[in-house]
BALOBA-1460 file (C-alpha; in Angstrom, 3 decimals):
// residues 88
<rec num="1" residu="m" x="0.104" y="0.197" z="0.276"/>
<rec num="2" residu="t" x="1.006" y="2.900" z="-0.755"/>
<rec num="3" residu="t" x="0.234" y="6.863" z="1.077"/>
<rec num="4" residu="q" x="-1.071" y="9.460" z="-0.854"/>
<rec num="5" residu="y" x="2.150" y="11.396" z="-0.262"/>
<rec num="6" residu="g" x="4.114" y="9.249" z="-2.735"/>
<rec num="7" residu="d" x="4.904" y="5.919" z="-3.404"/>
<rec num="8" residu="r" x="5.891" y="5.461" z="0.898"/>
<rec num="9" residu="q" x="5.350" y="1.779" z="2.211"/>
<rec num="10" residu="t" x="2.613" y="2.368" z="4.821"/>
<rec num="11" residu="g" x="4.395" y="-1.017" z="6.714"/>
<rec num="12" residu="q" x="0.437" y="-2.222" z="6.635"/>
<rec num="13" residu="q" x="0.572" y="-5.946" z="6.296"/>
<rec num="14" residu="p" x="-2.749" y="-6.751" z="3.352"/>
<rec num="15" residu="h" x="-5.235" y="-9.634" z="4.321"/>
<rec num="16" residu="g" x="-4.338" y="-13.090" z="3.180"/>
<rec num="17" residu="a" x="-3.744" y="-16.517" z="5.290"/>
<rec num="18" residu="p" x="-2.590" y="-15.758" z="8.716"/>
<rec num="19" residu="k" x="0.894" y="-17.273" z="9.268"/>
<rec num="20" residu="g" x="0.130" y="-19.902" z="11.969"/>
<rec num="21" residu="t" x="-1.296" y="-22.687" z="10.586"/>
<rec num="22" residu="a" x="-1.734" y="-26.309" z="11.381"/>
<rec num="23" residu="t" x="1.125" y="-27.641" z="10.069"/>
<rec num="24" residu="d" x="3.269" y="-25.326" z="11.310"/>
<rec num="25" residu="n" x="2.840" y="-27.399" z="14.779"/>
<rec num="26" residu="v" x="3.929" y="-30.523" z="13.140"/>
<rec num="27" residu="l" x="6.085" y="-32.210" z="15.452"/>
<rec num="28" residu="s" x="4.295" y="-30.330" z="18.383"/>
<rec num="29" residu="i" x="1.374" y="-32.470" z="17.297"/>
<rec num="30" residu="i" x="3.601" y="-35.647" z="16.633"/>
<rec num="31" residu="a" x="5.122" y="-35.262" z="20.236"/>
<rec num="32" residu="m" x="2.118" y="-34.760" z="22.070"/>
<rec num="33" residu="v" x="0.719" y="-37.892" z="20.729"/>
<rec num="34" residu="l" x="3.765" y="-40.042" z="21.645"/>
<rec num="35" residu="g" x="3.461" y="-38.917" z="25.295"/>
<rec num="36" residu="v" x="-0.755" y="-39.987" z="25.519"/>
<rec num="37" residu="i" x="1.080" y="-43.580" z="23.719"/>
<rec num="38" residu="s" x="3.612" y="-43.977" z="25.992"/>
<rec num="39" residu="l" x="1.128" y="-43.619" z="28.775"/>
<rec num="40" residu="l" x="0.879" y="-46.957" z="28.276"/>
<rec num="41" residu="f" x="3.443" y="-48.783" z="25.523"/>
<rec num="42" residu="f" x="6.627" y="-48.351" z="26.201"/>
<rec num="43" residu="p" x="7.589" y="-45.387" z="27.872"/>
<rec num="44" residu="i" x="11.429" y="-44.881" z="28.115"/>
<rec num="45" residu="v" x="10.904" y="-45.580" z="23.546"/>
<rec num="46" residu="f" x="7.743" y="-42.807" z="23.207"/>
<rec num="47" residu="g" x="8.338" y="-40.908" z="26.130"/>
<rec num="48" residu="v" x="11.699" y="-39.866" z="25.427"/>
<rec num="49" residu="i" x="11.218" y="-39.998" z="21.238"/>
<rec num="50" residu="g" x="8.436" y="-37.113" z="22.161"/>
<rec num="51" residu="v" x="10.488" y="-34.718" z="24.328"/>
<rec num="52" residu="i" x="12.761" y="-34.481" z="22.374"/>
<rec num="53" residu="l" x="10.973" y="-33.789" z="19.051"/>
<rec num="54" residu="a" x="9.112" y="-31.472" z="21.512"/>
<rec num="55" residu="i" x="12.194" y="-29.671" z="22.192"/>
<rec num="56" residu="v" x="13.648" y="-29.450" z="18.809"/>
<rec num="57" residu="a" x="9.684" y="-28.025" z="18.212"/>
<rec num="58" residu="k" x="10.695" y="-25.495" z="20.332"/>
<rec num="59" residu="t" x="13.796" y="-24.446" z="20.412"/>
<rec num="60" residu="v" x="14.562" y="-25.074" z="16.280"/>
<rec num="61" residu="r" x="11.244" y="-24.523" z="14.857"/>
<rec num="62" residu="h" x="9.719" y="-21.897" z="17.455"/>
<rec num="63" residu="e" x="6.864" y="-23.388" z="17.664"/>
<rec num="64" residu="r" x="3.184" y="-22.234" z="19.482"/>
<rec num="65" residu="l" x="2.059" y="-25.435" z="20.522"/>
<rec num="66" residu="a" x="5.884" y="-26.878" z="21.771"/>
<rec num="67" residu="v" x="5.474" y="-26.110" z="25.542"/>
<rec num="68" residu="p" x="1.861" y="-27.799" z="26.349"/>
<rec num="69" residu="a" x="3.297" y="-30.745" z="23.041"/>
<rec num="70" residu="l" x="6.591" y="-30.288" z="26.204"/>
<rec num="71" residu="v" x="4.423" y="-30.956" z="29.059"/>
<rec num="72" residu="v" x="2.244" y="-34.046" z="27.993"/>
<rec num="73" residu="s" x="5.532" y="-36.233" z="26.737"/>
<rec num="74" residu="a" x="7.269" y="-35.628" z="29.973"/>
<rec num="75" residu="v" x="3.378" y="-36.734" z="31.743"/>
<rec num="76" residu="g" x="3.321" y="-39.476" z="29.598"/>
<rec num="77" residu="l" x="6.883" y="-40.622" z="30.428"/>
<rec num="78" residu="v" x="7.006" y="-40.455" z="34.310"/>
<rec num="79" residu="v" x="3.092" y="-41.713" z="34.605"/>
<rec num="80" residu="g" x="3.721" y="-44.590" z="32.364"/>
<rec num="81" residu="l" x="7.373" y="-45.796" z="33.987"/>
<rec num="82" residu="l" x="5.277" y="-45.428" z="37.288"/>
<rec num="83" residu="l" x="2.184" y="-47.451" z="35.572"/>
<rec num="84" residu="g" x="4.686" y="-49.377" z="34.736"/>
<rec num="85" residu="a" x="6.719" y="-49.896" z="38.027"/>
<rec num="86" residu="l" x="3.599" y="-50.768" z="39.702"/>
<rec num="87" residu="l" x="2.047" y="-53.624" z="37.663"/>
<rec num="88" residu="a" x="5.404" y="-55.232" z="37.087"/>
């Protein structure tokens, strides 16, 4: 957009698709799913992979859902380990 005073930019962005889409949170969503799976099946494998994916999503890709994914994965890891120890 230009102003009436010449060809200077106004700094406004044109309307379009929102910047944050569901495809931006792929690693976070995978980490959450692995955290939930780790509650019942192989928490040492799925939980650790979920925590690693959540950390990568937070530090490298700056995804919005990275912090909740990290929490879900960590809780799934710890609770899954505790359930496995209690039921074994």
